[in-house]
TIGULO-973066 format. One record per atom (N, C-alpha, C, O): residue number from 0; residue in three letters; atom name; x, y, z. Coordinates in Angstrom, 1 decimal. Layout:
# TIGULO-973066
NUM_ALA_CA_X_Y_Z
...
END
This chain:
# TIGULO-973066
0_MET_N_-61.4_251.8_87.8
0_MET_CA_-61.9_250.4_88.1
0_MET_C_-62.0_249.6_86.8
0_MET_O_-62.1_250.2_85.7
1_ILE_N_-61.9_248.4_87.0
1_ILE_CA_-62.0_247.5_85.8
1_ILE_C_-63.2_246.5_86.1
1_ILE_O_-63.4_246.0_87.2
2_ALA_N_-63.9_246.3_85.0
2_ALA_CA_-65.0_245.3_85.1
2_ALA_C_-64.8_244.3_84.0
2_ALA_O_-64.5_244.7_82.8
3_ARG_N_-65.1_243.0_84.2
3_ARG_CA_-65.0_242.1_83.1
3_ARG_C_-66.4_241.6_82.9
3_ARG_O_-67.0_240.9_83.8
4_THR_N_-67.0_241.8_81.7
4_THR_CA_-68.3_241.2_81.3
4_THR_C_-68.5_241.7_79.9
4_THR_O_-68.1_241.0_79.0
5_ARG_N_-69.2_242.8_79.7
5_ARG_CA_-69.6_243.3_78.4
5_ARG_C_-68.4_244.1_77.8
5_ARG_O_-67.5_244.4_78.5
6_THR_N_-68.5_244.4_76.5
6_THR_CA_-67.5_245.2_75.9
6_THR_C_-67.7_246.7_76.2
6_THR_O_-68.8_247.1_76.6
7_ALA_N_-66.7_247.5_76.0
7_ALA_CA_-66.8_248.9_76.2
7_ALA_C_-67.9_249.5_75.3
7_ALA_O_-68.7_250.3_75.7
8_GLU_N_-67.9_249.0_74.1
8_GLU_CA_-68.9_249.5_73.1
8_GLU_C_-70.3_249.2_73.5
8_GLU_O_-71.2_250.0_73.5
9_GLU_N_-70.6_248.0_74.0
9_GLU_CA_-71.9_247.6_74.5
9_GLU_C_-72.3_248.4_75.7
9_GLU_O_-73.5_248.9_75.8
10_ILE_N_-71.4_248.6_76.6
10_ILE_CA_-71.7_249.5_77.8
10_ILE_C_-72.0_250.9_77.4
10_ILE_O_-73.0_251.5_77.8
11_ALA_N_-71.1_251.5_76.5
11_ALA_CA_-71.2_252.9_76.1
11_ALA_C_-72.6_253.1_75.5
11_ALA_O_-73.3_254.1_75.8
12_TYR_N_-72.9_252.3_74.5
12_TYR_CA_-74.2_252.5_73.7
12_TYR_C_-75.4_252.2_74.5
12_TYR_O_-76.5_252.4_74.0
13_ALA_N_-75.3_251.7_75.7
13_ALA_CA_-76.4_251.5_76.6
13_ALA_C_-76.7_252.8_77.4
13_ALA_O_-77.7_252.8_78.2
14_LEU_N_-75.8_253.7_77.3
14_LEU_CA_-75.9_255.0_78.1
14_LEU_C_-76.2_256.2_77.2
14_LEU_O_-76.0_256.1_76.0
15_PRO_N_-76.8_257.2_77.7
15_PRO_CA_-77.2_258.4_76.9
15_PRO_C_-75.9_259.1_76.3
15_PRO_O_-74.9_259.1_76.9
16_LYS_N_-76.1_259.7_75.1
16_LYS_CA_-75.2_260.5_74.5
16_LYS_C_-73.8_259.8_74.2
16_LYS_O_-72.8_260.5_74.3
17_ALA_N_-73.9_258.5_74.0
17_ALA_CA_-72.6_257.8_73.8
17_ALA_C_-72.1_258.0_72.4
17_ALA_O_-72.8_258.2_71.4
18_LYS_N_-70.7_258.1_72.3
18_LYS_CA_-70.1_258.2_71.0
18_LYS_C_-68.7_257.6_71.1
18_LYS_O_-68.1_257.6_72.2
19_ARG_N_-68.2_257.1_70.0
19_ARG_CA_-66.8_256.6_69.9
19_ARG_C_-65.9_257.8_69.8
19_ARG_O_-66.1_258.7_68.9
20_MET_N_-64.9_257.8_70.6
20_MET_CA_-63.9_258.8_70.5
20_MET_C_-62.8_258.5_69.5
20_MET_O_-62.5_259.2_68.6
21_LYS_N_-62.1_257.4_69.8
21_LYS_CA_-61.1_256.9_68.9
21_LYS_C_-60.8_255.4_69.3
21_LYS_O_-60.7_255.1_70.4
22_GLY_N_-60.6_254.6_68.3
22_GLY_CA_-60.3_253.2_68.5
22_GLY_C_-61.4_252.6_69.4
22_GLY_O_-62.6_252.6_69.1
23_GLU_N_-60.9_252.0_70.5
23_GLU_CA_-61.8_251.3_71.5
23_GLU_C_-62.1_252.2_72.7
23_GLU_O_-62.3_251.7_73.8
24_ARG_N_-62.2_253.5_72.5
24_ARG_CA_-62.5_254.5_73.6
24_ARG_C_-63.8_255.2_73.2
24_ARG_O_-64.0_255.7_72.1
25_PHE_N_-64.7_255.2_74.2
25_PHE_CA_-66.0_255.8_74.1
25_PHE_C_-66.2_256.9_75.2
25_PHE_O_-65.5_256.8_76.2
26_ILE_N_-67.2_257.7_75.0
26_ILE_CA_-67.6_258.7_76.0
26_ILE_C_-69.1_258.7_76.1
26_ILE_O_-69.8_258.6_75.0
27_ALA_N_-69.7_258.8_77.3
27_ALA_CA_-71.1_258.8_77.4
27_ALA_C_-71.5_259.5_78.7
27_ALA_O_-70.6_259.8_79.5
28_CYS_N_-72.7_259.7_79.0
28_CYS_CA_-73.2_260.3_80.2
28_CYS_C_-73.0_259.3_81.4
28_CYS_O_-73.3_258.2_81.2
29_CYS_N_-72.4_259.8_82.4
29_CYS_CA_-72.1_259.0_83.6
29_CYS_C_-73.4_258.6_84.4
29_CYS_O_-74.1_259.6_84.7
30_PRO_N_-73.6_257.4_84.6
30_PRO_CA_-74.8_257.0_85.3
30_PRO_C_-74.7_257.2_86.9
30_PRO_O_-75.7_257.1_87.6
31_ALA_N_-73.5_257.5_87.3
31_ALA_CA_-73.3_257.7_88.8
31_ALA_C_-73.7_259.1_89.3
31_ALA_O_-73.7_259.3_90.5
32_HIS_N_-73.9_260.0_88.4
32_HIS_CA_-74.3_261.4_88.8
32_HIS_C_-75.2_262.0_87.7
32_HIS_O_-75.4_261.4_86.6
33_ASP_N_-75.8_263.1_88.0
33_ASP_CA_-76.8_263.7_87.1
33_ASP_C_-76.0_264.4_86.0
33_ASP_O_-75.6_265.6_86.1
34_ASP_N_-75.7_263.6_84.9
34_ASP_CA_-74.8_264.1_83.9
34_ASP_C_-75.6_264.5_82.6
34_ASP_O_-76.3_263.7_82.1
35_HIS_N_-75.4_265.7_82.2
35_HIS_CA_-76.0_266.2_81.0
35_HIS_C_-75.1_266.3_79.8
35_HIS_O_-75.5_266.4_78.7
36_SER_N_-73.8_266.4_80.2
36_SER_CA_-72.8_266.5_79.1
36_SER_C_-71.8_265.3_79.4
36_SER_O_-71.3_265.1_80.5
37_PRO_N_-71.6_264.4_78.4
37_PRO_CA_-70.9_263.2_78.6
37_PRO_C_-69.5_263.4_79.3
37_PRO_O_-68.7_264.2_78.9
38_SER_N_-69.3_262.7_80.4
38_SER_CA_-68.1_262.8_81.2
38_SER_C_-67.5_261.4_81.5
38_SER_O_-66.4_261.4_82.2
39_LEU_N_-68.2_260.3_81.1
39_LEU_CA_-67.7_259.0_81.5
39_LEU_C_-66.9_258.5_80.3
39_LEU_O_-67.5_258.2_79.2
40_GLN_N_-65.6_258.2_80.5
40_GLN_CA_-64.8_257.6_79.4
40_GLN_C_-64.8_256.1_79.7
40_GLN_O_-64.6_255.6_80.8
41_ILE_N_-65.1_255.3_78.6
41_ILE_CA_-65.1_253.9_78.7
41_ILE_C_-64.2_253.3_77.6
41_ILE_O_-64.3_253.6_76.5
42_THR_N_-63.2_252.6_78.1
42_THR_CA_-62.1_252.1_77.2
42_THR_C_-62.0_250.6_77.3
42_THR_O_-62.0_250.0_78.3
43_GLN_N_-61.9_250.0_76.1
43_GLN_CA_-61.7_248.5_76.0
43_GLN_C_-60.2_248.3_76.1
43_GLN_O_-59.4_248.9_75.3
44_ALA_N_-59.7_247.5_77.0
44_ALA_CA_-58.3_247.2_77.2
44_ALA_C_-58.2_245.7_77.3
44_ALA_O_-58.4_245.1_78.3
45_ALA_N_-57.9_245.0_76.2
45_ALA_CA_-57.8_243.6_76.1
45_ALA_C_-59.1_243.0_76.5
45_ALA_O_-60.1_243.2_75.9
46_ASP_N_-59.1_242.2_77.6
46_ASP_CA_-60.4_241.6_78.1
46_ASP_C_-61.0_242.4_79.2
46_ASP_O_-61.9_241.8_79.9
47_LYS_N_-60.6_243.6_79.4
47_LYS_CA_-61.1_244.5_80.5
47_LYS_C_-61.8_245.7_79.9
47_LYS_O_-61.5_246.2_78.8
48_VAL_N_-62.6_246.3_80.7
48_VAL_CA_-63.3_247.6_80.4
48_VAL_C_-62.9_248.5_81.5
48_VAL_O_-63.1_248.3_82.7
49_LEU_N_-62.3_249.7_81.1
49_LEU_CA_-61.9_250.7_82.0
49_LEU_C_-62.9_251.8_82.1
49_LEU_O_-63.4_252.3_81.0
50_PHE_N_-63.2_252.3_83.3
50_PHE_CA_-64.1_253.5_83.4
50_PHE_C_-63.3_254.6_84.1
50_PHE_O_-62.6_254.5_85.0
51_LYS_N_-63.6_255.8_83.5
51_LYS_CA_-63.0_257.0_84.1
51_LYS_C_-64.0_258.2_84.0
51_LYS_O_-64.3_258.6_82.9
52_CYS_N_-64.6_258.6_85.1
52_CYS_CA_-65.5_259.7_85.1
52_CYS_C_-64.7_261.0_85.3
52_CYS_O_-64.1_261.1_86.4
53_TRP_N_-64.7_261.9_84.4
53_TRP_CA_-64.0_263.1_84.4
53_TRP_C_-64.7_264.1_85.4
53_TRP_O_-64.1_265.2_85.6
54_SER_N_-65.8_263.8_85.9
54_SER_CA_-66.5_264.6_86.9
54_SER_C_-66.2_264.2_88.3
54_SER_O_-66.6_264.8_89.3
55_GLY_N_-65.4_263.1_88.5
55_GLY_CA_-65.0_262.7_89.8
55_GLY_C_-65.6_261.5_90.4
55_GLY_O_-65.3_261.1_91.5
56_CYS_N_-66.6_260.8_89.7
56_CYS_CA_-67.1_259.6_90.3
56_CYS_C_-66.1_258.5_90.4
56_CYS_O_-65.2_258.4_89.5
57_THR_N_-66.1_257.7_91.4
57_THR_CA_-65.2_256.6_91.5
57_THR_C_-65.6_255.5_90.5
57_THR_O_-66.7_255.4_90.1
58_GLY_N_-64.7_254.6_90.2
58_GLY_CA_-65.0_253.5_89.4
58_GLY_C_-66.0_252.6_90.0
58_GLY_O_-66.9_252.1_89.3
59_LEU_N_-66.0_252.5_91.3
59_LEU_CA_-66.9_251.7_92.0
59_LEU_C_-68.3_252.3_91.9
59_LEU_O_-69.3_251.6_91.8
60_GLU_N_-68.4_253.6_92.1
60_GLU_CA_-69.7_254.3_91.9
60_GLU_C_-70.3_254.0_90.5
60_GLU_O_-71.5_253.8_90.4
61_VAL_N_-69.5_254.1_89.5
61_VAL_CA_-69.9_253.9_88.1
61_VAL_C_-70.4_252.4_88.0
61_VAL_O_-71.5_252.2_87.4
62_ILE_N_-69.6_251.5_88.4
62_ILE_CA_-69.9_250.1_88.3
62_ILE_C_-71.3_249.8_89.0
62_ILE_O_-72.1_249.1_88.5
63_GLU_N_-71.4_250.3_90.2
63_GLU_CA_-72.6_250.0_91.0
63_GLU_C_-73.8_250.7_90.3
63_GLU_O_-74.9_250.1_90.3
64_SER_N_-73.7_251.8_89.7
64_SER_CA_-74.8_252.4_88.9
64_SER_C_-75.1_251.6_87.7
64_SER_O_-76.3_251.4_87.4
65_LEU_N_-74.1_251.1_87.0
65_LEU_CA_-74.3_250.3_85.8
65_LEU_C_-75.0_249.0_86.2
65_LEU_O_-75.9_248.5_85.5
66_GLN_N_-74.7_248.4_87.4
66_GLN_CA_-75.3_247.2_87.9
66_GLN_C_-76.8_247.5_88.2
66_GLN_O_-77.7_246.7_87.9
67_GLY_N_-77.0_248.7_88.8
67_GLY_CA_-78.4_249.1_89.2
67_GLY_C_-79.3_249.3_87.9
67_GLY_O_-80.5_249.1_88.0
68_MET_N_-78.7_249.7_86.8
68_MET_CA_-79.4_249.8_85.6
68_MET_C_-79.6_248.5_84.8
68_MET_O_-80.3_248.5_83.8
69_GLY_N_-78.9_247.5_85.3
69_GLY_CA_-78.9_246.2_84.6
69_GLY_C_-78.0_246.1_83.4
69_GLY_O_-78.0_245.1_82.7
70_ILE_N_-77.1_247.0_83.3
70_ILE_CA_-76.1_247.0_82.2
70_ILE_C_-75.0_246.0_82.5
70_ILE_O_-74.4_245.4_81.6
71_LEU_N_-74.6_246.0_83.8
71_LEU_CA_-73.6_245.0_84.3
71_LEU_C_-74.3_244.1_85.3
71_LEU_O_-75.2_244.5_86.0
72_PRO_N_-73.8_242.9_85.4
72_PRO_CA_-74.4_242.0_86.4
72_PRO_C_-74.0_242.4_87.8
72_PRO_O_-73.0_243.0_88.0
73_LYS_N_-74.9_242.1_88.7
73_LYS_CA_-74.6_242.4_90.1
73_LYS_C_-73.5_241.6_90.6
73_LYS_O_-73.3_240.5_90.2
74_ALA_N_-72.7_242.2_91.5
74_ALA_CA_-71.5_241.5_92.1
74_ALA_C_-72.0_240.5_93.0
74_ALA_O_-73.1_240.6_93.6
75_THR_N_-71.3_239.4_93.1
75_THR_CA_-71.7_238.3_94.0
75_THR_C_-71.1_238.4_95.4
75_THR_O_-71.3_237.4_96.2
76_GLY_N_-70.4_239.4_95.7
76_GLY_CA_-69.8_239.6_97.0
76_GLY_C_-68.3_239.4_96.8
76_GLY_O_-67.5_239.9_97.6
77_ASP_N_-67.9_238.6_95.8
77_ASP_CA_-66.5_238.4_95.5
77_ASP_C_-66.1_239.5_94.5
77_ASP_O_-66.6_239.5_93.4
78_ARG_N_-65.2_240.4_94.9
78_ARG_CA_-64.8_241.5_94.1
78_ARG_C_-63.6_241.2_93.2
78_ARG_O_-62.9_242.1_92.8
79_SER_N_-63.3_239.9_92.9
79_SER_CA_-62.2_239.6_92.1
79_SER_C_-62.2_240.2_90.7
79_SER_O_-61.2_240.3_90.1
80_ASP_N_-63.4_240.4_90.2
80_ASP_CA_-63.5_241.0_88.9
80_ASP_C_-63.4_242.5_88.9
80_ASP_O_-63.4_243.1_87.8
81_TYR_N_-63.4_243.1_90.1
81_TYR_CA_-63.3_244.5_90.2
81_TYR_C_-62.1_244.9_91.0
81_TYR_O_-61.9_244.5_92.1
82_ARG_N_-61.2_245.7_90.4
82_ARG_CA_-60.0_246.0_91.1
82_ARG_C_-59.5_247.4_90.7
82_ARG_O_-59.8_247.8_89.6
83_ASP_N_-58.8_248.1_91.6
83_ASP_CA_-58.2_249.4_91.2
83_ASP_C_-57.1_249.2_90.3
83_ASP_O_-56.3_248.2_90.4
84_VAL_N_-56.9_250.1_89.3
84_VAL_CA_-55.7_250.0_88.5
84_VAL_C_-54.7_251.0_89.0
84_VAL_O_-55.1_251.9_89.8
85_SER_N_-53.5_250.9_88.7
85_SER_CA_-52.4_251.8_89.1
85_SER_C_-52.7_253.2_88.5
85_SER_O_-53.3_253.3_87.4
86_LEU_N_-52.4_254.2_89.2
86_LEU_CA_-52.7_255.6_88.8
86_LEU_C_-51.7_256.1_87.8
86_LEU_O_-50.5_255.9_88.0
87_PRO_N_-52.1_256.7_86.7
87_PRO_CA_-51.1_257.3_85.8
87_PRO_C_-50.5_258.5_86.4
87_PRO_O_-51.0_259.1_87.3
88_PRO_N_-49.3_258.9_85.9
88_PRO_CA_-48.7_260.1_86.4
88_PRO_C_-49.5_261.3_86.0
88_PRO_O_-50.1_261.3_85.0
89_LEU_N_-49.5_262.3_86.9
89_LEU_CA_-50.2_263.5_86.6
89_LEU_C_-49.4_264.4_85.7
89_LEU_O_-48.2_264.5_85.7
90_THR_N_-50.2_265.1_84.8
90_THR_CA_-49.6_266.1_84.0
90_THR_C_-49.6_267.4_84.8
90_THR_O_-50.2_267.5_85.8
91_GLN_N_-48.9_268.4_84.3
91_GLN_CA_-48.8_269.7_85.0
91_GLN_C_-50.2_270.3_85.0
91_GLN_O_-50.6_270.9_86.0
92_GLY_N_-51.0_270.1_84.0
92_GLY_CA_-52.4_270.6_83.9
92_GLY_C_-53.3_269.9_85.0
92_GLY_O_-54.1_270.6_85.6
93_ASP_N_-53.1_268.6_85.2
93_ASP_CA_-53.8_267.9_86.2
93_ASP_C_-53.5_268.5_87.6
93_ASP_O_-54.4_268.8_88.4
94_ARG_N_-52.2_268.6_87.9
94_ARG_CA_-51.8_269.2_89.2
94_ARG_C_-52.3_270.6_89.4
94_ARG_O_-52.8_270.9_90.5
95_ASP_N_-52.3_271.4_88.4
95_ASP_CA_-52.8_272.8_88.5
95_ASP_C_-54.3_272.8_88.8
95_ASP_O_-54.7_273.5_89.7
96_PHE_N_-55.0_271.9_88.1
96_PHE_CA_-56.5_271.9_88.3
96_PHE_C_-56.8_271.4_89.7
96_PHE_O_-57.6_272.0_90.5
97_MET_N_-56.1_270.3_90.1
97_MET_CA_-56.3_269.7_91.5
97_MET_C_-56.0_270.7_92.6
97_MET_O_-56.7_270.9_93.5
98_GLN_N_-54.8_271.4_92.4
98_GLN_CA_-54.4_272.3_93.5
98_GLN_C_-55.4_273.5_93.5
98_GLN_O_-55.8_274.0_94.6
99_SER_N_-55.9_274.0_92.4
99_SER_CA_-56.9_275.1_92.3
99_SER_C_-58.2_274.7_93.0
99_SER_O_-58.7_275.4_93.8
100_PHE_N_-58.6_273.5_92.7
100_PHE_CA_-59.9_273.0_93.3
100_PHE_C_-59.8_272.9_94.8
100_PHE_O_-60.6_273.4_95.6
101_VAL_N_-58.7_272.3_95.3
101_VAL_CA_-58.5_272.1_96.7
101_VAL_C_-58.4_273.5_97.4
101_VAL_O_-59.0_273.7_98.5
102_LEU_N_-57.7_274.4_96.9
102_LEU_CA_-57.6_275.8_97.5
102_LEU_C_-58.9_276.5_97.4
102_LEU_O_-59.3_277.2_98.4
103_LEU_N_-59.7_276.4_96.3
103_LEU_CA_-61.0_277.1_96.2
103_LEU_C_-62.0_276.5_97.2
103_LEU_O_-62.8_277.2_97.8
104_TYR_N_-61.9_275.1_97.4
104_TYR_CA_-62.8_274.5_98.3
104_TYR_C_-62.5_275.0_99.7
104_TYR_O_-63.4_275.3_100.5
105_ARG_N_-61.3_275.1_100.1
105_ARG_CA_-60.9_275.6_101.5
105_ARG_C_-61.3_277.0_101.6
105_ARG_O_-61.8_277.4_102.7
106_SER_N_-61.1_277.8_100.6
106_SER_CA_-61.5_279.2_100.6
106_SER_C_-63.0_279.4_100.8
106_SER_O_-63.5_280.2_101.6
107_ALA_N_-63.8_278.5_100.2
107_ALA_CA_-65.3_278.5_100.3
107_ALA_C_-65.7_278.2_101.7
107_ALA_O_-66.5_278.8_102.3
108_LEU_N_-65.0_277.2_102.3
108_LEU_CA_-65.3_276.8_103.7
108_LEU_C_-65.0_278.0_104.7
108_LEU_O_-65.8_278.3_105.6
109_GLU_N_-63.9_278.7_104.4
109_GLU_CA_-63.5_279.8_105.3
109_GLU_C_-64.5_280.9_105.2
109_GLU_O_-64.7_281.7_106.1
110_ARG_N_-65.2_281.1_104.0
110_ARG_CA_-66.2_282.1_103.8
110_ARG_C_-67.6_281.7_104.3
110_ARG_O_-68.5_282.5_104.2
111_GLY_N_-67.7_280.5_104.8
111_GLY_CA_-69.0_280.0_105.3
111_GLY_C_-69.9_279.4_104.3
111_GLY_O_-71.1_279.2_104.5
112_ILE_N_-69.3_279.1_103.1
112_ILE_CA_-70.1_278.5_102.0
112_ILE_C_-70.1_277.0_102.3
112_ILE_O_-69.1_276.3_102.4
113_THR_N_-71.3_276.4_102.3
113_THR_CA_-71.4_274.9_102.5
113_THR_C_-71.3_274.2_101.2
113_THR_O_-72.1_274.4_100.3
114_PRO_N_-70.3_273.3_101.1
114_PRO_CA_-70.1_272.6_99.8
114_PRO_C_-71.1_271.5_99.7
114_PRO_O_-71.6_271.0_100.7
115_THR_N_-71.3_271.0_98.5
115_THR_CA_-72.2_269.9_98.2
115_THR_C_-71.4_268.6_98.7
115_THR_O_-70.2_268.6_98.8
116_ALA_N_-72.2_267.5_98.9
116_ALA_CA_-71.5_266.3_99.2
116_ALA_C_-70.6_265.8_98.1
116_ALA_O_-69.5_265.3_98.4
117_ARG_N_-71.0_266.1_96.9
117_ARG_CA_-70.2_265.7_95.7
117_ARG_C_-68.9_266.5_95.7
117_ARG_O_-67.8_266.0_95.5
118_ASP_N_-68.9_267.8_96.0
118_ASP_CA_-67.7_268.6_96.1
118_ASP_C_-66.8_268.2_97.2
118_ASP_O_-65.6_268.1_97.0
119_THR_N_-67.4_267.8_98.3
119_THR_CA_-66.6_267.3_99.4
119_THR_C_-65.9_266.0_99.0
119_THR_O_-64.7_265.8_99.4
120_ARG_N_-66.6_265.0_98.4
120_ARG_CA_-65.9_263.8_97.9
120_ARG_C_-64.8_264.1_96.9
120_ARG_O_-63.7_263.5_97.0
121_LEU_N_-65.1_265.0_96.0
121_LEU_CA_-64.0_265.4_95.0
121_LEU_C_-62.8_266.0_95.7
121_LEU_O_-61.7_265.7_95.4
122_TYR_N_-63.1_266.9_96.7
122_TYR_CA_-62.0_267.5_97.4
122_TYR_C_-61.1_266.5_98.1
122_TYR_O_-59.9_266.5_98.0
123_GLU_N_-61.8_265.5_98.8
123_GLU_CA_-61.0_264.5_99.5
123_GLU_C_-60.2_263.6_98.5
123_GLU_O_-59.1_263.3_98.8
124_ARG_N_-60.8_263.3_97.4
124_ARG_CA_-60.1_262.5_96.4
124_ARG_C_-58.9_263.2_95.8
124_ARG_O_-57.8_262.7_95.7
125_LEU_N_-59.1_264.5_95.4
125_LEU_CA_-58.0_265.3_94.8
125_LEU_C_-56.9_265.6_95.8
125_LEU_O_-55.8_265.5_95.5
126_ASN_N_-57.3_265.9_97.0
126_ASN_CA_-56.3_266.2_98.1
126_ASN_C_-55.5_264.9_98.3
126_ASN_O_-54.3_265.0_98.5
127_THR_N_-56.1_263.7_98.4
127_THR_CA_-55.4_262.5_98.6
127_THR_C_-54.5_262.2_97.4
127_THR_O_-53.3_261.8_97.6
128_ARG_N_-54.9_262.4_96.2
128_ARG_CA_-54.1_262.2_95.0
128_ARG_C_-52.9_263.1_95.0
128_ARG_O_-51.8_262.7_94.7
129_LEU_N_-53.1_264.4_95.4
129_LEU_CA_-52.0_265.3_95.4
129_LEU_C_-50.9_264.9_96.5
129_LEU_O_-49.7_264.9_96.2
130_LYS_N_-51.4_264.4_97.6
130_LYS_CA_-50.5_263.9_98.6
130_LYS_C_-49.7_262.7_98.1
130_LYS_O_-48.5_262.5_98.5
131_GLN_N_-50.3_261.8_97.3
131_GLN_CA_-49.6_260.7_96.7
131_GLN_C_-48.5_261.1_95.8
131_GLN_O_-47.5_260.4_95.6
132_GLU_N_-48.7_262.3_95.2
132_GLU_CA_-47.7_262.9_94.4
132_GLU_C_-46.7_263.7_95.1
132_GLU_O_-45.7_264.3_94.6
133_GLY_N_-46.8_263.8_96.5
133_GLY_CA_-45.9_264.5_97.3
133_GLY_C_-46.2_266.0_97.4
133_GLY_O_-45.4_266.8_97.7
134_ILE_N_-47.5_266.4_97.0
134_ILE_CA_-47.9_267.8_97.1
134_ILE_C_-48.8_268.0_98.3
134_ILE_O_-49.9_267.5_98.3
135_TYR_N_-48.4_268.8_99.2
135_TYR_CA_-49.1_269.0_100.4
135_TYR_C_-49.5_270.5_100.5
135_TYR_O_-48.7_271.4_100.4
136_LEU_N_-50.8_270.8_100.5
136_LEU_CA_-51.3_272.2_100.5
136_LEU_C_-51.8_272.5_101.9
136_LEU_O_-52.2_273.7_102.1
END
């Protein structure tokens, strides 16, 4: 997701455990989940700020959490400042991880293990992304 308002640096340093990675890319604890090890990548791209939670939170979840904390202004109902970006191609490592997670999730269900709501959301997102790549498990 993309948000237009504050800079990536301002947003990052308003969050716990923030640090600059390289250039205009930062990492900090994600406000959309109980994050103890920084998993939110915040990147400045021209006049836009890009958010990527490596733990699986959607951009919208991150933006809404930042709004709830007062770091970003609340949306006015017009979402023109917030839009999905095109998805980058997956690396073989990405595909391997996603396929492993999807298969382990299904295996856990077959064994009667109840997944968390977060695991279910991640499963749905990863399975959808794999299908977009033409991978059906």
